[in-house]
C-alpha positions as CSV (number, residue, x, y, z in Angstrom):
1,M,-52.3,35.2,45.7
2,N,-55.7,34.2,44.6
3,Q,-57.8,36.8,46.4
4,G,-61.1,35.3,45.2
5,R,-60.3,32.1,47.2
6,L,-60.0,34.1,50.5
7,R,-63.6,35.2,50.9
8,P,-63.0,37.1,54.1
9,K,-66.0,37.4,56.4
10,K,-66.7,40.7,58.1
11,R,-68.4,39.1,61.1
12,F,-65.2,37.3,62.0
13,G,-63.0,40.4,61.5
14,Q,-60.9,38.6,58.9
15,N,-57.9,40.2,57.4
16,F,-55.6,37.5,56.0
17,L,-51.9,38.0,56.1
18,H,-50.4,37.0,52.7
19,D,-46.9,38.4,53.0
20,R,-44.7,35.3,53.5
21,G,-41.7,37.4,54.5
22,T,-43.6,38.8,57.5
23,A,-44.8,35.3,58.3
24,V,-41.2,34.0,58.4
25,K,-40.2,36.9,60.8
26,I,-43.1,36.0,63.1
27,V,-42.3,32.3,63.2
28,D,-38.5,33.0,63.6
29,A,-39.3,35.3,66.6
30,V,-41.3,32.7,68.4
31,R,-38.3,30.2,68.4
32,V,-40.4,27.1,68.2
33,T,-38.8,23.7,68.9
34,A,-40.1,20.2,68.5
35,S,-40.7,19.9,72.2
36,D,-43.1,22.8,72.3
37,L,-46.9,22.9,72.4
38,V,-47.9,25.8,70.1
39,V,-51.3,27.4,70.1
40,E,-52.1,29.4,67.1
41,L,-55.1,31.8,67.3
42,G,-57.0,32.2,64.1
43,P,-54.8,30.5,61.4
44,G,-56.9,31.7,58.5
45,H,-55.5,30.2,55.4
46,G,-52.4,28.9,57.2
47,V,-49.6,31.2,56.2
48,L,-48.2,30.9,59.7
49,T,-49.5,27.4,60.3
50,K,-47.6,25.8,57.5
51,L,-44.3,27.3,58.8
52,L,-45.1,26.2,62.4
53,A,-46.0,22.7,61.3
54,A,-42.6,22.3,59.7
55,S,-40.9,22.8,63.2
56,G,-42.2,19.4,64.4
57,A,-43.9,21.0,67.4
58,H,-47.3,19.9,68.6
59,L,-49.4,22.5,67.0
60,V,-53.0,23.3,67.9
61,A,-54.6,25.9,65.5
62,L,-57.9,27.3,66.8
63,E,-60.2,28.7,64.0
64,L,-63.8,29.9,64.3
65,D,-64.5,29.7,60.6
66,R,-65.5,26.1,59.8
67,N,-64.8,26.5,56.1
68,L,-61.2,27.5,56.9
69,V,-60.9,24.5,59.3
70,A,-62.0,22.1,56.5
71,E,-59.5,23.8,54.1
72,L,-56.6,23.4,56.5
73,E,-57.4,19.9,57.5
74,A,-57.6,18.8,53.8
75,E,-54.3,20.5,53.0
76,F,-52.4,19.0,56.0
77,D,-53.9,15.5,55.2
78,L,-52.5,15.8,51.7
79,K,-49.2,17.4,52.6
80,L,-48.3,15.3,55.7
81,G,-50.3,12.1,55.1
82,A,-53.6,11.7,57.0
83,E,-52.3,8.9,59.1
84,S,-48.7,10.0,59.7
85,E,-47.1,11.0,63.0
86,A,-46.4,14.4,61.6
87,R,-50.2,14.9,60.9
88,R,-51.1,13.8,64.4
89,R,-49.0,16.6,65.8
90,V,-51.0,19.2,63.8
91,E,-54.5,19.8,65.1
92,V,-56.9,22.2,63.5
93,I,-59.8,22.7,65.8
94,S,-63.1,24.6,65.1
95,A,-63.4,26.7,68.2
96,D,-64.1,30.2,69.5
97,Y,-60.8,30.8,71.2
98,T,-62.3,33.5,73.4
99,E,-63.9,30.6,75.2
100,V,-60.8,28.4,75.5
101,K,-58.7,28.0,78.6
102,L,-55.0,27.5,77.9
103,A,-54.5,25.5,81.1
104,D,-57.1,23.0,80.0
105,L,-55.9,22.8,76.4
106,A,-52.3,22.2,77.5
107,S,-53.0,19.7,80.3
108,A,-55.1,17.6,77.9
109,R,-52.0,17.1,75.8
110,G,-49.6,16.5,78.6
111,Y,-48.1,20.0,78.8
112,D,-47.9,22.7,81.5
113,R,-47.4,25.6,79.2
114,C,-47.7,26.6,75.6
115,V,-46.3,29.0,73.0
116,L,-48.9,31.4,71.9
117,I,-48.9,32.9,68.4
118,G,-51.6,34.7,66.4
119,N,-52.7,37.3,63.9
120,I,-55.9,38.1,65.7
121,P,-59.0,40.2,64.8
122,Y,-58.2,43.6,66.3
123,H,-61.6,43.9,68.0
124,I,-60.7,41.1,70.4
125,T,-57.1,42.1,71.1
126,R,-57.9,43.1,74.7
127,H,-59.5,39.7,75.4
128,V,-56.3,37.9,74.2
129,L,-54.0,40.2,76.2
130,F,-55.9,40.0,79.5
131,D,-57.5,36.5,79.4
132,F,-54.5,34.7,78.1
133,L,-51.3,36.8,78.7
134,V,-52.5,38.0,82.1
135,E,-55.0,35.6,83.6
136,E,-53.2,32.6,82.3
137,H,-49.7,33.9,82.2
138,Q,-48.3,30.9,84.1
139,H,-49.3,28.7,81.2
140,V,-47.6,30.9,78.5
141,S,-43.9,30.1,77.9
142,R,-43.7,32.9,75.3
143,A,-45.9,34.6,72.8
144,V,-45.8,36.5,69.5
145,I,-49.0,38.5,68.7
146,M,-49.9,40.7,65.8
147,M,-52.1,43.7,66.7
148,Q,-53.0,47.2,65.7
149,R,-49.9,49.4,65.8
150,E,-51.6,51.9,68.1
151,V,-52.3,49.2,70.7
152,G,-48.7,47.8,70.4
153,D,-47.2,51.2,70.8
154,R,-49.2,51.7,74.0
155,I,-48.1,48.3,75.4
156,A,-44.5,49.0,74.8
157,S,-44.6,52.6,76.1
158,A,-42.8,54.0,79.1
159,P,-44.0,56.1,82.0
160,G,-44.6,59.7,81.0
161,S,-45.8,58.8,77.5
162,R,-49.2,60.1,76.5
163,V,-50.2,56.5,75.5
164,Y,-48.9,54.8,78.6
165,G,-51.7,53.0,80.3
166,I,-53.3,49.9,81.8
167,T,-51.9,47.4,79.2
168,S,-48.4,49.0,79.5
169,V,-48.2,48.6,83.2
170,V,-49.9,45.2,83.6
171,L,-48.1,43.4,80.7
172,Q,-44.7,44.9,81.5
173,S,-45.0,43.6,85.0
174,L,-45.1,40.1,83.6
175,Y,-43.2,40.1,80.3
176,Q,-40.1,41.4,78.6
177,I,-41.8,43.0,75.5
178,G,-40.1,43.5,72.2
179,V,-41.0,44.7,68.7
180,V,-40.7,41.9,66.1
181,T,-41.7,43.9,63.0
182,K,-44.1,46.6,61.8
183,V,-46.5,45.4,59.1
184,A,-48.0,47.6,56.4
185,A,-51.7,47.4,55.6
186,G,-50.8,46.1,52.1
187,S,-49.6,42.8,53.7
188,F,-53.2,41.8,54.2
189,F,-56.3,41.0,52.2
190,P,-58.6,42.8,52.6
191,R,-56.4,45.7,53.3
192,P,-57.2,47.0,56.8
193,K,-57.6,50.7,57.6
194,V,-54.9,50.6,60.2
195,A,-51.2,49.6,60.4
196,S,-50.1,46.6,62.4
197,I,-47.2,45.6,64.6
198,V,-46.0,42.3,65.9
199,L,-44.8,42.1,69.6
200,S,-43.0,39.4,71.4
201,F,-43.8,38.5,75.0
202,T,-41.1,36.7,77.0
203,P,-42.1,35.9,80.6
204,L,-39.9,37.6,83.2
205,A,-37.8,35.1,85.2
206,R,-39.4,36.6,88.3
207,P,-42.7,38.4,87.7
208,L,-42.8,41.8,89.4
209,V,-46.1,41.1,91.1
210,P,-46.5,38.0,93.4
211,E,-49.4,35.8,92.4
212,E,-51.3,36.6,95.6
213,H,-51.3,40.3,94.8
214,R,-51.9,40.2,91.0
215,R,-55.7,40.7,91.0
216,D,-55.4,43.6,93.4
217,F,-52.5,45.1,91.4
218,V,-54.5,44.9,88.1
219,L,-57.6,46.4,89.7
220,L,-55.6,49.3,91.2
221,V,-54.0,50.0,87.8
222,K,-57.4,50.0,86.1
223,N,-58.9,52.2,88.8
224,L,-56.2,54.9,88.6
225,F,-56.2,55.0,84.8
226,Q,-60.0,55.3,84.6
227,Q,-59.4,58.7,86.2
228,R,-56.1,59.5,84.5
229,R,-56.7,63.2,84.6
230,K,-57.0,63.1,88.4
231,T,-54.1,62.9,90.9
232,S,-53.4,59.5,92.4
233,H,-54.4,60.9,95.7
234,N,-57.9,61.8,94.6
235,T,-58.5,58.6,92.8
236,L,-57.3,56.4,95.7
237,R,-59.5,58.4,98.0
238,S,-62.6,57.9,95.9
239,F,-62.1,54.2,94.8
240,Y,-60.8,52.9,98.2
241,E,-62.6,55.3,100.5
242,L,-59.3,56.3,102.2
243,G,-59.1,59.4,104.3
244,D,-56.3,62.0,104.2
245,E,-54.4,60.5,107.1
246,A,-54.4,57.0,105.5
247,L,-53.3,58.6,102.2
248,A,-50.5,60.5,104.0
249,R,-49.2,57.2,105.5
250,I,-49.3,55.6,102.0
251,G,-47.3,58.4,100.5
252,E,-44.8,58.3,103.4
253,K,-44.5,54.5,103.3
254,T,-44.0,54.3,99.5
255,G,-42.1,57.5,98.9
256,I,-44.5,58.3,96.1
257,D,-45.8,61.8,95.5
258,L,-49.6,61.1,95.3
259,K,-50.1,64.4,93.5
260,L,-48.8,62.6,90.4
261,R,-51.2,61.4,87.8
262,P,-51.1,57.6,86.9
263,E,-49.2,58.0,83.6
264,M,-46.2,59.2,85.6
265,L,-46.0,56.1,87.8
266,S,-43.8,53.1,87.1
267,K,-45.0,49.6,87.4
268,E,-42.9,49.3,90.6
269,Q,-44.7,52.2,92.1
270,F,-48.1,50.8,91.2
271,L,-47.1,47.6,93.1
272,A,-46.0,49.7,96.1
273,L,-49.3,51.5,96.1
274,T,-51.2,48.1,95.8
275,L,-49.4,46.7,98.9
276,A,-49.8,49.9,100.9
277,V,-53.5,50.2,100.1
278,K,-54.1,46.6,101.1
279,A,-52.2,47.2,104.4
280,E,-54.4,50.2,105.1
281,Q,-57.5,48.1,104.5
282,G,-56.1,45.3,106.7
283,L,-56.0,42.8,103.8
């Protein structure tokens, strides 16, 4: 690898993956077919992009760094032929993907959903997780995302774990989550200070939370974990202004011990609480 060519920019949070073996594992995990629309977040120098382009899928790579956009465009023009059908199926777009809507991107190309893949700057991981995988989950057919290992461990954790939290509950209510591979810091240039992990997200055949209750569910999960040292009873009372009688009815209706702290509650119990709270509020 010619590290001098990479010129990573700190303001973009760039750490370029250069381990081709890891790249192959990631692309294999996403199971791309020629009929897919694939959206790659932050292609960098294209270690994943080149493998994805070979699948024949319609590929849209969103890159903020215009120098990298020019580099990738030139490389694909040369490799695929600037006027070829294969080249037309590979789009490299200069864009801040934190401002992109998957629904708009997909519909403009004749698709309802897309495959999402990315080695993303870790400081915007939460944006990708919530704005794409949660807010636009109906437009994601599957996703494979690299992230800081600490964040990935939290997402995949079970109730009772000390790292179980908001992302665990919300994402597990929408996706089957799997670990693709763990990635050492030496697989990147420049070398990051943290280890990484790649997770796969496969939408559940039937999401746990009906669409009409999703926003209230997410809000309740966030509210309870903001006060994770308090009992669910006390947090529900303060956030939702519920009296003791209402809380007693909620406990009886759901069968949940409201003395439990949020890290002890399953995603199903969070949904039960959401519905019970809404009923008490007449919503």
